[in-house]
Structures are given as C-alpha cells and as structure tokens.
C-alpha positions in Angstrom: -54.8 -11.8 35.7 -52.0 -13.5 33.6 -51.4 -10.4 31.4 -51.2 -8.1 34.5 -48.8 -10.5 36.2 -46.6 -10.7 33.0 -46.6 -6.9 32.8 -45.5 -6.8 36.5 -42.6 -9.2 35.8 -41.6 -7.1 32.8 -41.6 -4.0 35.1 -39.6 -5.8 37.8 -37.2 -7.0 35.1 -36.6 -3.4 34.1 -35.9 -2.5 37.6 -33.2 -5.3 37.6 -31.5 -4.3 34.3 -28.1 -4.3 35.9 -28.4 -7.7 37.4 -26.3 -10.5 35.9 -28.2 -12.4 33.1 -30.8 -9.7 32.9 -29.5 -7.7 29.9 -30.7 -7.9 26.4 -28.4 -10.1 24.2 -26.9 -8.5 21.3 -24.2 -9.1 18.7 -22.7 -7.4 15.8 -24.4 -8.8 12.6 -22.1 -11.1 10.8 -22.8 -9.2 7.4 -21.2 -6.1 8.6 -17.6 -7.2 8.2 -17.0 -8.6 4.6 -13.6 -8.9 3.1 -13.0 -7.3 -0.2 -11.2 -8.9 -3.1 -10.5 -12.4 -4.5 -9.2 -15.1 -2.3 -7.2 -18.3 -3.1 -8.8 -21.3 -4.6 -9.9 -24.1 -2.2 -9.0 -27.5 -3.4 -11.5 -30.4 -3.4 -9.3 -32.2 -0.8 -9.5 -29.2 1.6 -13.3 -29.2 1.4 -13.3 -33.0 1.8 -10.9 -32.7 4.8 -13.2 -30.2 6.5 -16.2 -32.4 6.1 -14.5 -35.4 7.6 -13.4 -33.2 10.5 -16.9 -32.0 11.0 -18.2 -35.6 10.9 -15.6 -36.8 13.5 -16.2 -34.3 16.3 -16.5 -36.0 19.8 -14.8 -33.4 22.1 -14.2 -29.7 22.4 -10.8 -30.1 20.8 -12.1 -31.8 17.8 -14.8 -29.3 17.5 -12.4 -26.6 17.4 -10.2 -28.3 14.8 -13.2 -28.8 12.5 -14.4 -25.2 13.0 -10.9 -23.9 12.1 -10.7 -26.0 9.0 -14.0 -24.3 7.7 -12.9 -20.9 8.8 -9.8 -21.3 6.7 -12.0 -22.0 3.7 -14.2 -19.0 4.5 -11.3 -16.7 4.9 -10.0 -17.8 1.4 -13.4 -17.7 -0.2 -15.7 -15.3 1.6 -18.5 -15.9 -0.7 -18.8 -19.5 0.1 -22.1 -20.2 1.5 -21.4 -23.7 2.6 -18.5 -22.7 4.6 -20.2 -20.0 6.6 -23.1 -22.4 7.2 -21.0 -25.2 8.4 -19.2 -22.8 10.8 -22.7 -21.8 12.1 -23.7 -25.3 12.7 -20.5 -26.5 14.3 -20.3 -23.5 16.7 -23.7 -24.5 17.9 -22.6 -28.0 18.4 -19.4 -26.7 20.2 -21.6 -24.7 22.6 -24.3 -27.2 23.2 -22.3 -30.2 23.6 -18.8 -29.3 24.7 -19.0 -26.0 26.7 -20.5 -26.0 30.2 -20.8 -22.4 31.4 -23.5 -20.1 30.2 -20.9 -17.5 29.3 -18.9 -19.9 27.1 -22.0 -21.1 25.4 -23.1 -17.5 24.6 -19.8 -16.9 22.9 -20.4 -20.0 20.7 -24.0 -19.2 20.0 -23.3 -15.6 19.0 -20.5 -16.7 16.8 -23.0 -19.2 15.2 -25.5 -16.4 14.5 -22.8 -14.2 12.9 -21.6 -17.0 10.7 -25.2 -17.7 9.6 -25.6 -14.1 8.8 -22.4 -14.2 6.8 -23.9 -17.1 4.9 -27.0 -15.2 4.3 -25.1 -12.3 3.0 -23.6 -14.3 0.2 -27.1 -13.9 -1.2 -26.8 -10.6 -3.2 -30.4 -9.4 -2.6 -30.2 -10.0 1.1 -26.8 -8.2 1.3 -28.4 -5.3 -0.7 -31.2 -5.1 1.7 -29.1 -5.1 4.9 -26.7 -2.6 3.5 -29.7 -0.4 2.9 -30.7 -0.4 6.4 -32.8 -3.5 7.0 -32.1 -5.9 9.9 -31.5 -9.6 9.4 -35.1 -10.4 10.1 -36.5 -7.6 7.9 -34.4 -8.9 5.0 -35.5 -12.5 5.2 -37.8 -12.2 2.2 -34.7 -12.3 0.0 -33.6 -15.7 1.2 -34.4 -18.8 -0.7 -33.6 -22.5 -1.0 -29.9 -22.3 -0.8 -30.3 -20.3 2.5 -32.3 -22.8 4.4 -29.3 -24.1 6.4 -28.4 -20.6 7.5 -31.9 -19.9 8.6 -32.3 -23.1 10.4 -29.1 -22.7 12.4 -29.9 -18.9 13.0 -33.2 -19.8 14.6 -31.6 -22.6 16.5 -29.0 -20.2 17.9 -31.8 -18.0 19.2 -33.4 -20.8 20.9 -30.2 -22.1 22.3 -29.3 -18.7 23.8 -32.8 -18.5 25.4 -32.4 -22.0 26.8 -28.8 -22.2 28.0 -27.6 -18.6 28.7 -30.5 -16.7 30.2 -32.0 -16.7 33.6 -35.6 -15.9 34.5 -35.3 -12.2 34.0 -32.9 -12.6 31.0 -35.7 -14.4 29.2 -38.1 -11.6 29.8 -35.6 -9.2 28.5 -35.0 -11.2 25.4 -38.5 -12.6 24.6 -38.4 -10.3 21.5 -35.6 -12.6 20.0 -38.1 -15.4 19.8 -40.2 -13.3 17.5 -37.2 -13.0 15.2 -36.9 -16.8 15.3 -40.6 -17.1 14.4 -40.1 -14.9 11.3 -37.3 -17.2 10.3 -39.5 -20.3 10.6 -42.2 -18.6 8.7 -39.8 -17.9 5.8 -38.4 -21.5 5.9 -41.9 -22.8 5.6 -42.7 -20.4 2.8 -39.6 -21.6 0.8 -39.7 -25.3 1.6 -41.5 -26.8 4.6 -40.2 -30.3 3.8 -36.6 -29.4 4.0 -34.5 -31.8 5.9 -37.5 -34.0 6.8 -39.5 -31.1 8.0 -36.9 -29.8 10.3 -38.8 -26.5 10.9 -41.6 -28.6 12.4 -39.4 -29.5 15.3 -38.3 -25.8 15.7 -42.0 -24.9 16.0 -42.3 -27.2 18.8 -39.5 -25.5 20.6 -41.0 -22.1 19.8 -44.4 -22.9 21.3 -42.8 -24.5 24.3 -40.3 -21.7 25.0 -42.8 -18.7 24.8 -45.0 -17.9 27.9 -48.6 -18.4 27.2 -49.3 -14.6 27.5 -46.9 -14.2 24.4 -48.3 -17.0 22.3 -46.8 -20.0 23.9 -49.0 -23.1 23.6 -48.2 -26.5 24.9 -50.9 -28.2 23.0 -49.4 -26.8 19.7 -45.9 -27.8 21.0 -47.0 -31.4 21.5 -48.5 -31.5 18.0 -45.3 -30.2 16.4 -43.0 -32.5 18.4 -45.1 -35.5 17.6 -45.3 -34.6 14.0 -41.6 -34.0 13.7 -41.0 -37.5 15.3 -43.3 -39.1 12.7 -41.8 -37.2 9.7 -38.2 -37.6 10.8 -38.0 -41.4 11.5 -34.5 -41.6 10.4 -33.2 -38.6 12.6 -32.1 -38.6 16.1 -33.0 -34.9 16.8 -36.8 -35.1 17.0 -37.1 -37.9 19.5 -34.1 -36.7 21.5 -35.6 -33.1 21.6 -39.0 -34.3 22.5 -37.9 -36.4 25.4 -35.4 -33.8 26.8 -37.4 -30.6 26.3 -41.2 -31.3 25.9 -41.6 -34.4 28.1 -39.2 -32.9 30.6 -41.4 -29.7 30.8 -44.6 -31.6 31.0 -43.5 -34.0 33.7 -43.7 -37.2 31.6 -40.6 -39.2 32.5 -41.8 -42.5 31.1 -42.4 -40.9 27.8 -39.0 -39.2 27.9 -37.2 -42.4 28.7 -38.9 -44.1 25.8 -37.6 -41.5 23.5 -34.1 -41.7 25.0 -34.0 -45.5 24.6 -35.2 -45.1 21.0 -32.4 -42.6 20.3 -29.8 -44.7 22.0 -30.8 -47.8 20.1 -30.5 -46.2 16.5 -27.7 -47.3 14.4 -25.3 -44.2 13.9 -24.6 -45.1 10.3 -28.3 -45.3 9.4 -29.2 -41.9 10.8 -29.8 -38.9 8.5 -28.2 -35.6 9.3 -24.8 -34.6 10.6 -22.9 -37.4 12.1 -21.4 -35.4 14.9 -24.7 -34.0 16.0 -26.1 -37.6 15.9 -23.2 -38.8 18.0 -24.0 -36.0 20.6 -27.7 -36.8 20.6 -27.0 -40.5 21.4 -24.4 -39.7 24.1 -26.8 -37.3 25.7 -29.7 -39.7 25.6 -27.5 -42.3 27.4 -26.4 -39.7 29.9 -30.1 -38.8 30.7 -31.1 -42.4 30.9 -28.3 -43.1 33.5 -29.5 -40.2 35.8 
C-alpha cells in the first residue's frame, strides 16, 4: 500500500512539474570553470585574517565579509583546497543562519556545492575523472583524506536544500539528490569514519530521517545515529542541537528537545570543537528555540 501511494505521489508531482518549488534542483558543477595560469602569492597574514573573519561571523554582513576574504584567496590561488572548502562551509552558514527566504538560501547552498566541487577538483585524479565525463558522485572514489571537508559540506548542502528550499512535491522531485549524499557519506566512512569526531554519523542520522520509509528512511536507525553522534561528539554543539531540532522535533518529543537545547546553550563557546561561528549560531538558535 505504501509503495502504491508513493508511486501515486510521484505521478501527481510529475503532473505539477510547473508548480513553484516542484522542479528538480540543479547547478553548474563547480569544477567546470577553472582558471588557467599561476596566481599571486598569498601571505600568511591574508590567510590568518580570513580565518579570523570566518571565526567572527555573527550576521549576514560579517558572513559576506569572511566569504569575500576567502574568495580573494581562491581567486589568487585556484588550487587552494582549503580556500574552496572554507567558502563552501561559510556559504552554508550564510544560508542557514542569516538568510530567511527559500530562494535566498538556495542561492547560498548551490554556491556552497559549487565551492566544494572546486575543492574536490584540486585533487588531480578527481579532476581527470570528471573531465572524462563522470559526475561528481561517480568520481568520488578518487577523493581521500584531504577532501573530507569538501565531502562533508557537499552532503550537508544537499540536506539543507532538501530541508529549507523544497516543498512537498519538490522533495519528491529531488529525492535522488539524497542518493548522491548517501554515496558521499559512504566514501567518507571508507576514508576515515572517525573524521571530526565521527561527523558522518550525524549526517547519517539526517539521511535516515529525511528519506521516506519507502525509499530507505528509517527512524530507528536515525535515532541510533543521532544518539551515537551525541556520545562521540561530546565537545561539539552540532550533534545535540541537530538531534533536538530535527529528530526530536520530527518525533514529537519536546522535553527531550528542550534538554538538548539547554545543554547546547550551557556549553562554553571557547571549549567547543569545530568552527566558532557555526557554534555561535547553534547556541543562538538553541536559545531561540527554548524561548518559543
């Protein structure tokens, strides 16, 4: 019965293909437009300044300033993996924390995906594969330890588009995008499952929660992943914030959600692992959710 119902929904969505939010999301792969030739040398101070700006984000304006600083570095040194990865991460933060409309967030998230793909393309074997006709997902096998950040933020971008930018029928149209995110998570686990305190474990929770059960979604597995991510990421704000906001919200467990938000709000910002600006956002959002 569930499968028949889901097929009916897909057919209905196909009939509404021109409805707002019901189209497939696409973007030009970030690796298609690569500058040729040497750039200027980036000083140690320029890099340090970009990192300081990235750690100080607390508004849309400061997010744009930090992104532009990293964009200047990437323009001067197109092969700088860190610069493209930072751009991808900060464009995600800009969209999630400081943009309100689905349209504005989609612009940020697509730019994040492109930046992550540019970071991936600094890997010569990945670049060879995509230039030979493979897609980003098909070429994942070329990526390794230095590409973990790009893979993490790429999969996060897919999840954020699914969460923030699509309506009911848009999610049906774009459910295949989650299959791409799954392949990225599988590659991350093959390379280093313990990376950043098992960051992929949290992402697996999002994956199992986002998918309909007919397509592999599983709330029991989602709970296991979120709980494991919290246990393994005790010094990070993301796991408890995300479990409270997404999983407990979906499961209708407000007391458990509040406990997670209280724990996130009580953490000392200076003692948290991970990007400081993301942690600042997690704490501010936890406080906002508690105040509702």
